RODO-2510 file (C-alpha; in nm, 4 decimals, decimal comma):
residues 229
     n   res          X          Y          Z
     1     m    -3,6086    -6,5321    -9,4148
     2     s    -3,3763    -6,3619    -9,6527
     3     k    -3,0013    -6,3568    -9,6124
     4     a    -3,0018    -5,9860    -9,5313
     5     q    -3,2534    -6,0352    -9,2538
     6     e    -3,0449    -6,3121    -9,1035
     7     i    -2,7367    -6,0956    -9,1044
     8     a    -2,9235    -5,8069    -8,9419
     9     e    -3,0697    -6,0287    -8,6711
    10     s    -2,7344    -6,1849    -8,6056
    11     t    -2,5803    -5,8408    -8,5690
    12     v    -2,8473    -5,7376    -8,3190
    13     q    -2,7853    -6,0476    -8,1118
    14     i    -2,4129    -5,9830    -8,1056
    15     e    -2,4669    -5,6244    -7,9896
    16     h    -2,7079    -5,7445    -7,7237
    17     i    -2,4499    -5,9920    -7,5971
    18     k    -2,1856    -5,7174    -7,5843
    19     l    -2,4156    -5,4846    -7,3938
    20     n    -2,4997    -5,7567    -7,1408
    21     k    -2,1311    -5,8263    -7,0897
    22     q    -2,0541    -5,4521    -7,0381
    23     l    -2,3399    -5,4259    -6,7933
    24     k    -2,2080    -5,7197    -6,5910
    25     d    -1,8596    -5,5697    -6,5946
    26     l    -1,9959    -5,2404    -6,4639
    27     e    -2,1873    -5,4159    -6,1892
    28     t    -1,8694    -5,5984    -6,0874
    29     v    -1,6762    -5,2694    -6,0759
    30     n    -1,9531    -5,1084    -5,8727
    31     r    -1,9541    -5,3914    -5,6199
    32     t    -1,5761    -5,3662    -5,5887
    33     q    -1,5844    -4,9915    -5,5406
    34     q    -1,8680    -5,0190    -5,2891
    35     a    -1,6711    -5,2731    -5,0910
    36     q    -1,3726    -5,0414    -5,0911
    37     i    -1,5925    -4,7527    -4,9785
    38     d    -1,7453    -4,9616    -4,7008
    39     a    -1,4001    -5,0699    -4,5848
    40     l    -1,2747    -4,7120    -4,5793
    41     t    -1,5859    -4,5978    -4,3938
    42     a    -1,5399    -4,8668    -4,1297
    43     r    -1,1738    -4,7749    -4,0895
    44     i    -1,2567    -4,4070    -4,0485
    45     e    -1,5194    -4,4818    -3,7873
    46     k    -1,2752    -4,7029    -3,5990
    47     l    -1,0090    -4,4303    -3,6009
    48     h    -1,2646    -4,1756    -3,4888
    49     r    -1,3654    -4,3905    -3,1912
    50     k    -1,0010    -4,4331    -3,0907
    51     r    -0,9455    -4,0594    -3,1109
    52     k    -1,2366    -3,9928    -2,8771
    53     v    -1,1024    -4,2356    -2,6213
    54     v    -0,7563    -4,0760    -2,6313
    55     s    -0,8814    -3,7168    -2,6266
    56     k    -1,1141    -3,7481    -2,3264
    57     p    -0,8380    -3,7504    -2,0571
    58     e    -0,6728    -3,4525    -2,2263
    59     v    -0,9959    -3,2561    -2,2093
    60     k    -1,0436    -3,3465    -1,8447
    61     e    -0,6881    -3,2483    -1,7666
    62     s    -0,7336    -2,9197    -1,9443
    63     v    -1,0522    -2,8496    -1,7518
    64     a    -0,8806    -2,9415    -1,4274
    65     v    -0,5915    -2,7097    -1,5016
    66     t    -0,8306    -2,4312    -1,5898
    67     a    -1,0287    -2,4851    -1,2732
    68     q    -0,7093    -2,4904    -1,0687
    69     h    -0,5966    -2,1679    -1,2302
    70     r    -0,9280    -1,9981    -1,1596
    71     t    -0,9377    -2,1057    -0,7968
    72     t    -0,5762    -2,0251    -0,7192
    73     p    -0,5709    -1,7187    -0,4869
    74     v    -0,4006    -1,4179    -0,6407
    75     k    -0,2406    -1,1516    -0,4239
    76     a    -0,3770    -0,8065    -0,4918
    77     p    -0,1185    -0,5883    -0,6637
    78     e     0,0392    -0,3210    -0,4502
    79     l     0,0400     0,0404    -0,5568
    80     p     0,3667     0,1481    -0,7173
    81     p     0,5791     0,3587    -0,4769
    82     i     0,5612     0,6541    -0,7130
    83     q     0,1829     0,6709    -0,6656
    84     v     0,2193     0,6624    -0,2897
    85     k     0,4815     0,9313    -0,3079
    86     r     0,2610     1,1382    -0,5325
    87     a    -0,0268     1,1054    -0,2911
    88     a     0,1992     1,2059    -0,0030
    89     v     0,3158     1,5116    -0,1977
    90     v    -0,0446     1,6130    -0,2623
    91     d    -0,1292     1,5757     0,1071
    92     r     0,1697     1,7839     0,2105
    93     a     0,0817     2,0530    -0,0416
    94     a    -0,2783     2,0706     0,0838
    95     h    -0,1529     2,0802     0,4443
    96     a     0,0874     2,3645     0,3666
    97     e    -0,1816     2,5594     0,1819
    98     a    -0,4244     2,5276     0,4722
    99     e    -0,1602     2,6481     0,7175
   100     k    -0,0748     2,9441     0,4961
   101     n    -0,4404     3,0441     0,4736
   102     a    -0,4816     3,0272     0,8525
   103     y    -0,1669     3,2350     0,9061
   104     t    -0,2698     3,4960     0,6485
   105     a    -0,6164     3,5391     0,7991
   106     a    -0,4752     3,5918     1,1496
   107     y    -0,2055     3,8299     1,0219
   108     l    -0,4591     4,0451     0,8352
   109     a    -0,6742     4,0608     1,1475
   110     l    -0,3716     4,1841     1,3432
   111     k    -0,2859     4,4519     1,0878
   112     s    -0,6503     4,5627     1,0857
   113     g    -0,6445     4,6138     1,4636
   114     r    -0,8671     4,3144     1,5402
   115     f    -0,6351     4,1896     1,8122
   116     d    -0,8743     3,9414     1,9740
   117     e    -0,9429     3,7801     1,6385
   118     a    -0,5736     3,7767     1,5564
   119     s    -0,4775     3,6154     1,8888
   120     k    -0,7425     3,3486     1,8414
   121     g    -0,6338     3,2879     1,4839
   122     f    -0,2649     3,2480     1,5665
   123     n    -0,3457     3,0173     1,8575
   124     e    -0,5650     2,7981     1,6380
   125     q    -0,2964     2,7877     1,3707
   126     l    -0,0330     2,6804     1,6220
   127     d    -0,2648     2,4129     1,7614
   128     a    -0,3291     2,2719     1,4144
   129     y     0,0231     2,3135     1,2739
   130     p     0,2683     2,3242     1,5681
   131     q     0,5632     2,2341     1,3454
   132     g     0,4407     2,4151     1,0366
   133     e     0,6293     2,6418     0,8024
   134     y     0,4749     2,9537     0,9549
   135     a     0,4907     2,8458     1,3190
   136     d     0,7816     3,0757     1,4102
   137     q     0,6135     3,3810     1,2607
   138     a     0,2802     3,2882     1,4182
   139     w     0,4472     3,2827     1,7604
   140     y     0,6045     3,6225     1,6987
   141     w     0,2872     3,7916     1,5763
   142     l     0,0926     3,6312     1,8592
   143     g     0,3336     3,8144     2,0896
   144     e     0,2578     4,1414     1,9083
   145     a    -0,1168     4,0794     1,9369
   146     r    -0,0843     4,0066     2,3103
   147     l     0,1308     4,3164     2,3541
   148     a    -0,1392     4,5277     2,1865
   149     q    -0,3901     4,3750     2,4283
   150     q    -0,1656     4,4743     2,7203
   151     a    -0,1201     4,1058     2,8104
   152     l     0,2496     4,1569     2,8802
   153     e     0,3216     3,8163     3,0326
   154     n     0,1597     3,6347     2,7409
   155     a     0,3482     3,8529     2,4968
   156     h     0,6757     3,7820     2,6790
   157     n     0,6133     3,4064     2,6616
   158     a     0,5394     3,4178     2,2881
   159     f     0,8538     3,6185     2,2060
   160     k     1,0632     3,3937     2,4300
   161     y     0,9375     3,0844     2,2471
   162     v     1,0692     3,2294     1,9217
   163     a     1,4005     3,3243     2,0815
   164     d     1,4536     2,9810     2,2362
   165     h     1,3188     2,7511     1,9629
   166     y     1,3728     2,9253     1,6276
   167     p     1,7318     3,0563     1,6068
   168     e     1,7134     3,0558     1,2241
   169     s     1,3824     3,2399     1,2042
   170     v     1,3593     3,5757     1,0309
   171     k     1,1867     3,6948     1,3483
   172     h     1,4540     3,5748     1,5889
   173     a     1,6327     3,9098     1,6194
   174     s     1,3011     4,0945     1,6513
   175     a     1,1919     3,8589     1,9293
   176     l     1,5145     3,9275     2,1246
   177     l     1,4653     4,3030     2,0872
   178     k     1,1046     4,2775     2,2082
   179     l     1,2177     4,0716     2,5075
   180     g     1,4715     4,3397     2,5996
   181     q     1,2122     4,6152     2,5687
   182     l     0,9517     4,4244     2,7720
   183     s     1,2101     4,3588     3,0417
   184     e     1,2802     4,7322     3,0593
   185     m     0,9080     4,8046     3,0884
   186     e     0,8891     4,5629     3,3798
   187     g     1,1880     4,7307     3,5442
   188     k     1,4133     4,4295     3,4886
   189     n     1,7068     4,6161     3,3417
   190     g     1,9567     4,3393     3,4095
   191     v     1,7464     4,0926     3,2101
   192     a     1,7035     4,3528     2,9356
   193     v     2,0820     4,3887     2,9086
   194     e     2,1153     4,0129     2,8660
   195     y     1,8674     4,0092     2,5794
   196     y     2,0270     4,3087     2,4086
   197     n     2,3724     4,1542     2,4337
   198     r     2,2413     3,8263     2,3003
   199     l     2,0875     4,0089     2,0044
   200     i     2,4180     4,1844     1,9278
   201     k     2,6106     3,8579     1,9568
   202     e     2,3802     3,6412     1,7456
   203     h     2,2851     3,9037     1,4859
   204     p     2,5773     4,1473     1,4790
   205     e     2,5115     4,2752     1,1253
   206     s     2,1390     4,3332     1,1606
   207     s     1,9809     4,6782     1,1946
   208     l     1,8155     4,5552     1,5150
   209     a     2,1599     4,4979     1,6672
   210     e     2,2202     4,8711     1,6321
   211     q     1,8977     4,9414     1,8217
   212     a     2,0160     4,7022     2,0932
   213     r     2,3456     4,8933     2,1227
   214     e     2,1575     5,2206     2,1564
   215     a     1,9325     5,0667     2,4196
   216     l     2,2387     4,9511     2,6143
   217     v     2,3834     5,3008     2,6022
   218     d     2,0565     5,4437     2,7325
   219     l     2,0490     5,1887     3,0130
   220     q     2,4059     5,2729     3,1106
   221     l     2,3286     5,6467     3,1116
   222     g     2,0172     5,5895     3,3178
   223     s     2,2144     5,3789     3,5607
   224     s     2,4827     5,6464     3,5885
   225     v     2,2243     5,9157     3,6629
   226     e     2,0647     5,7010     3,9279
   227     n     2,4007     5,6368     4,0912
   228     q     2,4797     6,0063     4,0955
   229     q     2,1522     6,0812     4,2645
***
């Protein structure tokens, strides 16, 4: 074997030895790293198991709280007062509108000469709305309807109800005048004088008070003539 061949072979052997040594070093590093990885994996799994044990009571407690919250009775909310008031206002408005319609229908029947229909209408209105806004006028016009039907006693009672129960009514003075006139028709002049005087006293500035004064004068003249005879 030549010298050059020996040198080449020797070089190959040296390289082979180096490669073997590097390979062993790498295997050692790999084993070390694998051991580290295994240790870390075991530690992670251990921590994970501990976390599960700790978290279980918290989950149960949370579920229990949720269940308690869901089963706790809750009082139904009450309607705000403003809604109740609004509803009451609507009811009152509908009530007032219905009364007005009933009054208007009866009044139109009276003005059209349908006295039976008018009397029935005013009576039904007063039955349904005895304290209504139009009650005083319904009583007065009921008296007019009864007067047109020649039911003088019923007419007298209707006018008297206005006179005795509705002193602030726009029909109060008219009711007193009608009572005076009816009393005259029945020959009760003394009662008529009382109604006329009451009208003059309670409504001194009204045009009806002037009619009452004239009626009193006529009654006095009639009384004087009778005395002379």
